[in-house]
Phi, psi and omega in degrees: 000315178300320179297322179296315178299320179297316179299316179298318180299317179297321180296318179297316179298319181297320179295317179299316180296325180291342180291343176105348179299323176240076180277099183306307180301325179290319177298319177301314182297319183287322179274342183078017182233164176258114184266181182220139180265130168261098185298322182298320183265348183069041185235133173251124190232131172248151183206155172207149181276143172277082179253010181278343178228130179287130181241132174245140176242118181052039177086356181258127176292118189268123174292140180306331180303334185275010174133025177241043181255128173269140181212158173218131184239136184244136176215153180282146174234181178295336186248006180147241184226145174241142174242141169227150181195167177230128187241122179279122185225152170261164190306321183280356178263334193305303186287321173299320179290321178299316180297321177295320177301311180298317183296341181246024170081012179264154174259150174250120190251345177196151176212116186201177177257162175242346189228166166247154176054038176270138179227119348291167182294138183245136176235158183235122182247121181267137181236160178207148177195160177226146181161214173269159179301323182294314179300313184289320179294322178294323178295317179298319180300320181293328173297312181294323178295325179293324176298313180298323179298317179298317184280336174291320179291321181219099183305328178255136180303141179285153183248021177200157178288337177095007179283160180290155182301147174281155175296148181297327179244127181284147178210059181280132176279115186288322189304312180297324179289321176302319181292318180297314186270353173071025178202165181266126180275162178275128182257141182203109175052046177083002176254158180225135181229134178245133180228123184237118181274165171218135184286146177206177174231151179206125185050044178066012178250143176282133177232153184204214189307305187283349173267003173106001178265083185209156171253133180222156179218125180241134184244135177220170182098221177237172182299325181266349182217081190241163169237142171236134171224159183174196187214136175251135174254111186228159172279170180301322182287336180274342189301303186295315177299320181293317178300313183295323180298314179292320180295321179298332178272005178083011178278134180276133174268130186241349176194145174221119184194181176259157177246348188207176175228158176064023177272154176227124354289167177295131182245129174252139179247137171226141184255148187217164181211122181226154178232145178153204176284139185303316182296321181289324176295319179297322177297321178296316179296318179300317181299322178287322178299327182295344180273352182270124180251097183276128177243151178303144178294143179265000000 
């Protein structure tokens, strides 16, 4: 009986795929890759190894088979098609590729490392999107083309953002930043830091700013040549708008991940790094902060 149900399920998936929503050859043509169908799961998946740059882990040259594979998987939904994927990136590829993902209707759901002592450093960016197979496959192709563009320009990954050096001694004027962000920052040796908590609960206990549920922004350098780095604490619904707002302002996203488990509401954290005039960086942070709707903890 179980075998019969399995056969019927495979037949149903095959019929759905034959309808054209998941047209394998079309997805192949649009992504430039040769995919494979998992009939049992109803998933069409394309993949390729990052073998264009040699990567060593702890001094060992790592074959792409051991975890350097980029992939995108397509499946039908009630409203069309969904894509999910994991993209292997080097540091100088992350933010240009992320911007391409946003520009083509994809969401970025995580950005993190998988290794220690990797040379060059490798990051993994997870994507998600919904629409037609054609739209999603074309968006995925643009991500992959952006990677090729970066490596064509510089075969070896770059090891710096390329901004001019910061002054050795920081001298950030706090008052203009206080005005932009609407609160008073903590001053320390010419640097200024703002920390904004948001209430949540975890294991039936209330948690807030000092328990680690906070958004912060720290400024160093000079008013005209500054760096801002920090962390945003956002809900799942706030994540994409906040990321996109900072990317449009030229702020680099350097990590997207969780910090805790069993919290309510679920909080996602993303870390960022930006260079420019201090007041302009503060305005970018303010624009992203405006998207956060903090509600009292229940």
